C-alpha positions as CSV (number, residue, x, y, z in Angstrom):
1,M,21.5,36.9,11.0
2,K,18.5,35.1,11.3
3,K,15.6,35.4,8.9
4,H,12.3,36.3,10.1
5,I,9.5,34.3,8.5
6,L,6.3,36.0,7.4
7,S,2.9,35.4,8.6
8,E,1.9,34.5,5.2
9,D,4.9,32.4,4.5
10,K,4.2,30.3,7.2
11,L,0.6,29.9,6.5
12,F,1.2,28.6,3.1
13,T,3.7,26.6,4.5
14,Y,1.2,24.8,6.8
15,I,-1.4,24.6,3.9
16,A,1.4,23.2,1.9
17,M,2.9,20.5,4.4
18,A,-1.3,19.8,5.2
19,I,-1.8,19.1,1.3
20,L,1.0,16.8,0.8
21,V,0.1,14.8,4.2
22,V,-3.6,14.5,2.6
23,L,-1.8,13.1,-0.7
24,S,0.7,10.7,0.9
25,V,-2.2,9.0,3.0
26,F,-4.3,8.9,-0.3
27,M,-0.8,7.1,-1.9
28,V,-0.3,5.1,1.3
29,A,-3.5,3.6,1.6
30,P,-4.5,1.6,-1.1
31,L,-1.1,-0.2,-0.9
32,V,-1.9,-0.8,3.3
33,L,-4.9,-2.0,2.0
34,V,-3.8,-4.8,-0.5
35,V,-0.8,-5.8,2.0
36,S,-3.8,-6.4,4.7
37,A,-5.8,-8.0,2.8
38,S,-3.6,-10.3,1.4
39,M,-3.4,-11.6,5.5
40,T,-7.1,-12.2,5.5
41,D,-8.7,-15.6,5.6
42,E,-10.2,-16.2,2.7
43,S,-14.0,-16.5,4.0
44,S,-13.7,-13.7,6.4
45,L,-12.6,-11.9,3.0
46,L,-15.9,-12.4,1.5
47,T,-18.0,-12.2,4.6
48,H,-16.5,-9.0,5.9
49,G,-15.2,-7.5,2.4
50,Y,-11.7,-5.8,2.6
51,Q,-10.6,-4.2,6.0
52,F,-7.6,-2.2,6.8
53,I,-7.1,-4.3,9.7
54,P,-8.1,-8.2,9.3
55,S,-10.9,-10.1,11.6
56,K,-9.0,-13.2,10.9
57,V,-5.0,-13.4,9.6
58,S,-4.1,-16.0,7.1
59,F,-0.9,-16.7,5.3
60,A,-2.2,-18.6,3.1
61,A,-1.9,-16.8,-0.2
62,Y,1.5,-16.4,0.9
63,Q,1.9,-20.0,1.2
64,Y,0.9,-20.9,-2.4
65,L,2.9,-18.1,-3.8
66,W,6.0,-20.4,-2.2
67,Q,4.0,-23.5,-3.5
68,Q,4.0,-22.5,-7.2
69,E,7.4,-20.7,-6.8
70,M,8.4,-22.0,-10.4
71,R,5.2,-21.1,-11.8
72,V,6.1,-17.3,-10.4
73,Q,9.5,-17.2,-11.3
74,H,8.4,-18.1,-15.2
75,S,5.8,-15.4,-15.1
76,I,8.3,-12.7,-13.9
77,I,10.7,-13.9,-17.0
78,I,8.0,-13.7,-19.6
79,Q,6.9,-10.2,-18.3
80,Q,10.4,-9.1,-18.2
81,S,11.0,-10.3,-21.8
82,W,7.7,-8.5,-23.3
83,T,8.7,-5.5,-21.6
84,M,11.7,-4.7,-22.8
């Protein structure tokens, strides 16, 4: 047996889905901006500011993190010990 959805129910469903899509974009956009900024060249970041699509891509920040691997691991251990 097939249920018929009333037009008010459809309207509510569309409005609820639109609100959820907007909220999802607002939640994901800052994360995307942070990842994009982390892959932007430092000089480009200073001149152009934060952009969703970087004008010049650089992985220098990630290279620095790999070079400082022991410091990062030590800081994670300290952070975990303080929160527990």
